[in-house]
N, C-alpha and C positions, 0 to 999 in steps of 0.2 A: 531616614526613610529607605527604605530596600532599594541595593545597585539595578538598575535596569540594562533589559539590551538595546543597542545603537537601532533605532528599530528601520535603518534602512543600511545595505549591504553589510547586513550579516550575513555568518558563514556557517560550516560544520562546527565551528567550537562553540556556536548558539545553541544546537540542540545539544550535545555534550554539556552544557553547563549547564541548561534545564533538563536534559535525563538524567542527569549526576544527583541534583536538587531531590527531583521525583523519587531515586532510587532512594535514597538517603530516607529521605521521610518514610516512605512504605517498609526499609527495613524498622527502623526504629518505632515507628507509630504504634499503640497500643490500644488505637479502633481499627479491629479489619473491616470494612465498608471504607471507610478515608484511605486504608492504606491500599487497599485493591484499587479503588480509583487512581490513586498513585504509581502502581503498580499498572494500569492499565495505558495511563500518560506514557510512563518510560516505555514500552515496546511500542506505542503508534507514535511515537517520536524517533524512534530510533526506524522504523520501516517507512518513514515520511521522508527524514534524511535520505534512506537511500533512494523514494522516487523523484526528489528534488534534486538528485546528483546528475539524473538521468533526463533532465528535463532544463530547460534555458527559460528561467521565467523572468516575466516583462516586469518590470519596476513596481508598477502595482499587484500584479501579486508577491514581489517581496516584500512591500509593504503590509500587506495582507497578512502573510505570513509572521512576520515577526510582528508584530501588532498583537498577535497569538500569542506567541510566545513572550512575548512580555508580559500580557494577562498569563498566563499559566504560571510564570516568576513569579511573580506578586504573588499571586493566590496561595503558593507551595511556600513563600516567606512567614504569611502572615500565620498558615497553618502551622507549620514547623515554633511560630512564636509564640502562638495560644500553647500551642502542647506544651511548650516550655515552662509557658508562667503556672502551668496546674501542675505542673510534677512538682512532686516533692518528695520527704522521704519515705514516705508510704504509697510509694508509686505501684508497688508490688499489689496492694490491696485491690480488690475485686470491687468494691462498692465506690473506690474513689474512679478506677478506671468507667465503670458504666457513668456515673453523674460526669465525667468528661467526654463522654463521648455520645451519650442521649441526650441529656438536657444542659447541652453547652451551647446556647442560641449561638453564639459568634459562629463556632467550628460547622452548624447547621449552615449557616450562609455561607461560609469560606464552601463547605462542600458544593450549593448550589452552584456558586461561581464556578468553581471548576468541573464542576457535568455540563456546565455552558460550553466553557473554552474546549472542551473533548468535542463536544459534537461537533464546534465547527471545524476543529481536527480533522474529524471524519468524514467531515463532508467536503473539505479539502484532497482530504488521502482518496478516496473514493475518486474524484472526480481527476485529478493529477495523477493520479494512477493508470487509472484505464488511458490519459492523454499519453501518458508515455510509454505505457504499450500500443498504442495507435502510433506513434511516432516513431517504433522498433522496429513495428511488423513492417511499415510503410516502406524503414531504411532495408528492414534484411530482404524484401520483396524486389528493389530495384537492384539489388547487386546476387540475385538471385540465388537468393541462400532461403528454395524452398523446400520442405520437408516434403518426401514422398509420399503419394496417396497412401501407399499401403499402410505407412506408419501413423498417417491421418486415421484410415476407418479406425486401426487397432489400438490407435489413443481412443477414440469415440465409444468402440466398443467395451472396453476396459470399464469394471468396477472402478478400479484405482489408477485411471490412469496415468496419475502425473507421480506413479510412483513406478513405471514400465520405461524399459528402453527405450522405445519410441516418445515416451515422453521426454527425455532425456534430450533425443535426435529435433525435437519441434523447438524447444527451449531456448536449446546452445547458443544458435546466434544472439537471440532476446538476450541472453544472460553475460554476450559478450558486448553488446551496448548499456548493461548498467541494471536491464530488470531483473530482480529478486529471485528468485524460485516460486519464495512465498506470493509475493504479488502475483506472477505467471500465473499460480495456482488458482487462485483469485480471478482469474479472468479467461482462465480457460475455456468456457464457451465461447469467447468472443475471438481467444487467437485460432484456437480448430474452425471457428464458422471465418476468418479470414483467408485463411490456405485452403480452407476448401473451394470457397468462390476464386481464387485465385486462379485454384488447378481448374476448376468449368470454364472462368473465363478465358485460359490458357489453351483449353479443349476448343470452344469456339472459334477462338481467332486461327488456331493451327490447323481446323477443319476445312472454316471457309480458304485458307490459303491454300488447303488441299484441294478442294474444290473448282478454284479459277485457275487450278494448271494442271489439272484433270477432270472435268466436267463429264458426267454420267458416269463415272467408276463405282457409285455405289456405297461409298464406303468410307466410315468416318473415322480418322485417324486416331480419336482420341475413343472411342466409343468402348472396347474393351478394357482400358488402362481406369476408367476417371466417371464411368458410367455413374458406377455404388456411390459417389461423392453426394450427387445431384438430393437423393433423396435423404 
């Protein structure tokens, strides 16, 4: 019976364990589609590891993730064992590989199971990466690490904003809190909108303070610097 991961109190080693198994499978498997999905799983686990390191997962979230890791590991081990059973001295024969990949009901069922696990992990990754980014944004804002309005404007207008200097400035404090560049790019619109709204809120606050001390001046302290962010 395949060895499974302890479903509670998992750590980075469990990500590495399943990732290494997926990597070993796609590097040696003759079935391209199965290999491609195992490779996709390896990449997803690597990104998910970075996301979870930036979050403090609840007990329920830890168990949920561990259950999926157990499921992925079990499917990968069964897929590897199935391929090994069919692999023989004629393993380089094209007909053998076609028969293994396309006419093997066991592997087809295992592929369905792996796809289901991938879908669930993608959902967790999307939800948790957004949460991690939001947490980092709020922390950055509380500590006054807000990019300049000019940088936000240039990053918003640039066709490939995530490659330019302004984008690097914007995500630098987020990277310090464990948000990878890839995750930041995936949530670029969220990050830019958050900081733009932060500038607008500060503008309104400064304007209100200014008017409370100097009524009748007819001048907003933020109008010149931040008016373009509202659009």
